[in-house]
N, C-alpha and C positions, 0 to 999 in steps of 0.2 A: 509866506508860509500859509498853510492851510490847517483850521482847526478842526478837528475830528472829535465831536461830542460823544463820551461812551461813559458807561457807568462807572464809579470813582473807584471801584475794586480792579476794574480793568486799566481805567486810564493811569493809575499809579503804577503800572508796571509797563505800559506800552512804549516801544521804540519810538522816540521823537521822530518828526517829519525830516529833520536833517540827518538822521541815522544815530544821534546821539543816544545814550542809554539813559533812561530816568533814574530815578533813585542814586544820583551821583555817580552812575557807573558810566562815565564818558569815556572817550577814547583817551582822553587826557590822564584820567584817574585810573584805568585799567589797561593792564598790557594788552597789546592786539591779540596774541595767542590764546589768551583767556576769553575775549569777548563771546565768541561762538559758542564757549561751552558752558556760559551761565546758564544754569537749569530754569531761572525763572523767565528768562527772555523769550525762548521759543515758547513756553507756556503761556505768555502773555500775548505773543503775536496770534498763537491758535485763538485765545480767548477773543482777541480783537476782530480778527476776520470772521470767525463764527457769529459774534454780536452784529457785525455790520451785515453779513448776509442773511441772518437769521431777521433783522429788521426789514428787509425788502418786503417780507411777508406779514411783518407785523404792522408798522407804522405804514408801509406802503401799499397794504392791503387795499382791494377794491372796497369801498365802505359799504355799500348795501348788503353783499354777500358775505365779505370778509375773506373771500378767497383771493387767490393771486392774480394780479393785472399780468397780462401776456408781457408787457415791456413797460419800463419806466424811463422816460427820456428826461434827464435832468435840464436839458437846454429847452425843454417842453416845445419841441417841435415834432409834431405827429402829423405827417404828410399822408393822408387817406387812410387814417388809421385812428381809432377811438381809443383814448388813453384809459378807458374803463373796459376795455374788453377783457373777458376773464379766461384763462387758460386752463384747461381742466387738469392735463397732465402736470403742468407745472404746478399746479395747486396742490396735486398729491406730494410734490416734493416739500411743498410749503407746509403741509401739515405736519410734516417730520421735522422741519425746521423749527417750527414753533415749540416742538418738544425738547429740543436744543436749549431753547430759551429758559424753559423749566428747570432742566437739569443743570443749566449754568447759571440760574438764579438771576436771568435778564428779567424776566417776568415771573408772577406767581402761578402754582398750579390752579388757583381759582379763576385767574384772568384767562389763562389757557382755556379752562373749562368753558367759560362763558364764549369764547370765539369760536371754539368746536361746537357748541349748541347753535350758535347762529350759522355756521357754515353747513351742519348737518340739515337744520331746517330749510335752508335755501336748496340743498341739494335734492332733498325730498320732492320739491315742489317743480324744479327745473326740467326742461325737456329733455327726454330720454326715449332711446329708440331701440325697443326690444331689451330695455334696461341698460343699455349704455348711453353714457353721455356723449354730447358732441365734442369736438376741439375746442370750439369757442363758444362761450355764453355771453349775454347781455346782463346787465345788472337785473332786468326784468325777469331773467330766469329763460328766456327764449334764446334759441339757438342763433348765431350769426355765421354765416359761411367762411370756412377757411379758406375754399375755393369755390368756384361756380356750383360744382357737383358735391362738394363735401358739406352737405348740409344737413347732415343725419349723425347716426351713431359712429363713433370712432372708437373701435376696441382697444388699440394700443395705448392713446390716452386714457382711456377708461381705466385699463390695468394699472397705469403708473397712479390713478387717483386711488384706486382700490388698495394698493400696496400702502399709500399713507394711511388711508381709513382704518385698515386692519391693524395698523401698528399703533394707532390712536386707541382702538378698541383695545389691545393688549395692554396698553398703559393704565387704561381708567377700569377696566372690567372687574376688579377686585375692590374697587373704592366705595365711596358712599352710595346711597340709593340714587341720588342724581347723576354721578357718575357711570354707575351700572345702567341706568336708562339711555345715557348716550351711547353706550356699548351696545345695547339692544338694537337701537335704530341704526348704528352702523352694520350690524349683522343683517338687519333687514335689507338695507340698500345693497349690500354684497349679494344676497340670495336674490335679488331681483335682477340681476344682469345675466342675461341670457347667451351666455358664451356659446353654447352648441348651436343656436340660430345663426351665428357668424361664420358655420362651416358651409354656407349657401346650398341647403338643401340636402346636407349629409356627405359633402366632399371631404376628404383626408387632408384639410388644411383650414386655417383660420383665415379669414378675409378681414382685411382693415376697416373697411367702411360699408356703411348700409345707409341708404336714404329712401323715405317713403316716396320721393319726388323721382329719384334717379334710379332707385332699386340698387343693384349691384354694377352700375355702370362705371364707376371707379375702378372697379375690376383690380384689385391690388392684395393678391394671395401673400401671406408673410411667411416666407421660407428662406433657409438659409440664414448663416450667422449675421445679425444685427443685434439692435438694442432691445429687441422685444421678447427675450426669452421669458419675462417676469408674464407676459401675456398667456403663454401655453401653460406655465405653471400654475397660474390661477385659474384658468379655464379647466384644467384636470382637477383642481381642488375644489371647484363650486360644489356645495351640498346641494344644489338644486338643479343645475343645468350644465353639468360635464361634459366635457369631450371625451372619445374613446384615446386610447394610447396610439391607434394607429394614426391619429390626426397629429399628433407630436412626431412619430416616427416618418411618416410620409410626407407631412406638410414642413415644418420646421427643420426636421432632418432630411429632406429631400431625399429619401429613401438612402441615407447614409452618405451622400455627397458632402454633406456639411464637415465630415471628418477629414477631408482633403486638407492638409496642413504643409505650409512652407516655412522654410527656414530663412531669416531676414535679419541683418545685423546680427548673425551668430544666434538669434532665439528662434525657436519654433513658434509659429503662430497658434497651432493647436487645433485651430479650425479654418475652415475655408471662409476667409472674410470676402475675398473677390475672386470671381473667376476671370482668368486673363488679365492679370494687372502685374506691372513691375513693381509695383510697391503694394504687398498684399495686406495691409492692415487698414482698418476703418478710422475714422474719428473717435476720438477717445471717449466721448460720451457713450460709446457701446459698452464702455468697461464699467460704466457707473449707473444709469437709469434703472436696470434690471437688480442691480446689486445693491441698492440703499437699503432693501430690506431682506432679500434673499443673500444668505452668506455663502460665498465662494468657497471660504477656507474649507478643505476636505470635501469639497461638493463635486461629485463625479456622477456620470451616466455613460452610456454605450458610447457617447459621442465625445467625451473628453473629460478633462480636468479643468474647473473652471478657475481655481486659484492660478494655476500655470497658464491658462489662458489671458487671464487680466494681467497679472503680473508681468508677463512677457509682453502684453501688448503695450503697457505704460513705458516698459524698459525700452521697446524698440522706438517709441516716440521720442525718449530721452536721448538715445543714441543717435538717432536720426538728427535732431537738432544741435547736438554736439558736433557730429560730423559736418553738418549744415552744407550739404552738396551743392546747394544753389547761392552759396555765400551771402546769405541775408544778413543786414547788419543787426546785432543784438543777440543771435542764436548762440547757446553755448550752455554750459554747465549750470549758469545761474538763471536762464531764460531758455524755456522750452515749453512743449506743449502744443497740439493741434487739435481742434474739434470744431464742430460747426458753430458759426457765430457770425457777427457782423463782419465786415471787412471793407475795404476801401471801395468795393465795387458793389456792395450790397450783402445780403446774407449769403453765406457760402460754406461748404462743407470741407474744411481744411483737413489735410491729411498728407502723410507721405505720399508723393505721385500726384497731389492737388495742392500744392503749397505756394501761397500766394505771398509769404512774408509775413503772416499774421499770427501774432502769439494770442491764444485765448486763455486768461487766467484758470478758467474752471477745469480746464484739462489737467494741468498739473496739481492743482490743489485738490480736486477731488480723486485724484489718484493717491492720496495720502496712505490709505492703507497697504497699496501695492509698491509704493516707491517713497518711504517716509524720509528717507536722507535727500534725495533728489527733490522731493517736493517742499520739504522745509527750507532747502536751500531757495528754491524759487520764492517762497513766502518772504523770506528774510530780504532778498533782493529786490522784492517789490515794495516792501515797507521801509526798507533803509534807503534805497537809492531810486526807487522809482514812484515816490509818493504822489506825483501829479497824476498818476493813471488810477488813483483811489478816491473814491467820493463816499457818499452817505452810506452806501448800500456795500461798501467793500471795493475791490478792484473794478474797474469799468470792463465791459464786455469783452474787447477785444482791442489790440494796438498794434502798430507796425513801426519798428523803428526805421526800416528800410525806407519806407515813405513818408516817415515823420507825421504818422496818422494816428489819432484816436477820436472816439466820441464819448461824451459823459452820458453814456446810455447804458441800460441793463436789459436782460432777458430772464425771465423767470427760470426757464428750464437750464441755465447757466448758472445763476446765483445759487438755485435751490439744493443741487447736488453737493456744494461746497461744505456749508456747515453740518450736513448729514454724514458725509463719507468722513470729514475730519472727526466726528463724534464715534463714528465705528472704529476709527484708528485709535482713538483715545480709551474708549470704554466699550466697544461692541455694543452700544445701546440698543441699535436698530435691527442689528442681526438676532440679538437675543428675543427682543420681542416678536419680530416677525416670524422667526423659525420655530417660535414656541406655539402658532396657532395651530390647532388641532386640524383644520381643514387643509391648511397649507402642508401638514406633514401628511396627510391622506394623499394630496396631490402629487407630493414629490413621491412618495411610494409607487402611486399609480404609474408614475412614469418610469419607474426603476431608478431613482437616484439614490445614490449612497451619500450619507453626511454624518458626521459625529453627532449631529443635532437632530437627526430623525430617530425618534424611539422605536423600540423594537416591540412595544406592547400591542398585542393584536386586539382587534375590537371585539 
């Protein structure tokens, strides 16, 4: 049996390692039919997984910057990889996870403020390229290449980081003088990102990368549906370097081709995830990264309905795993969800059509707002029946029952969405904070979005 150390308030309610209920609510004393209906049980499990995944970004943070390590290997095996490499996009998720810590009383507001001040001071001095941070940073603040030519600005990772920063700003902007100073520093960082530069001299599309050494040689225009919607929204929202609406329509929307949807497992995909594919849905992180702050409920534009898009995306993954067309061991109603993660053959983009028999816990857990019953069923299964797959920072990144495989390792981009999306399910905290930002509101209006949270007040 493994001991998980949690705050006492959580540990008092946590389901035990053998599946027994604490507080004398064991299977011997409670009828089987009522166990799953015990209200505190699911709440305690949500608290537990939020605490553990929050802790990746708290105790597990890179100590110099306070930002998120790209990955943490509990087996301490880092082949050709520095354990202190900082990931900027994953750090954006981590900034939000730390707020979960405040709201759920894992840490104090003062503790969080101190960490955010450290982080913002580091980001002010770190390498930037026309305002955009690189994918990876060293504790010195210098860029380290993600790949040979990817040694400059990464606009997608920057968007994930800015999403987190703006959420922190919203949380502290009406606080005391020190908190307001933090909010102002974040506003300055946000205004320094040159989103329009990344149109590559005025093209109607945003480019993912630019490097002072390799210029535009990465040549990755971002268009068609994927995880990067937040990048286009922020680019349109920028008060200093905004893009034109045509960049969104012709770049992201691919002149309308993004709207070509398909019915799969009886559900409409709403947007064109993949051209020429027998399994036309992406990995589930596409339904998470842009929507940590951007609220998809009631969010619509000329291209589609974003709540329908994400809910159906998650349900398709669930139905696929229940159907289990490849007959992989373990797949079913309790065990589902495919996304990019570790696998037995290295990192892979798991999804229907590219299924290696690997379940990634972040897929189902971060889908909690879309599929609450199915996601909580997975949560109960993991903590009650598969606790050997859970460590200090929550469920390990991925596992395969088919191949009897898992590694005690974590990735920031997989752990980060879990506490944040669970909190959006529980309280809507991050959706409220991010959607209230005046710049974000203007950006959504400029792109023609509709949402119950977009105010109609004219400037």
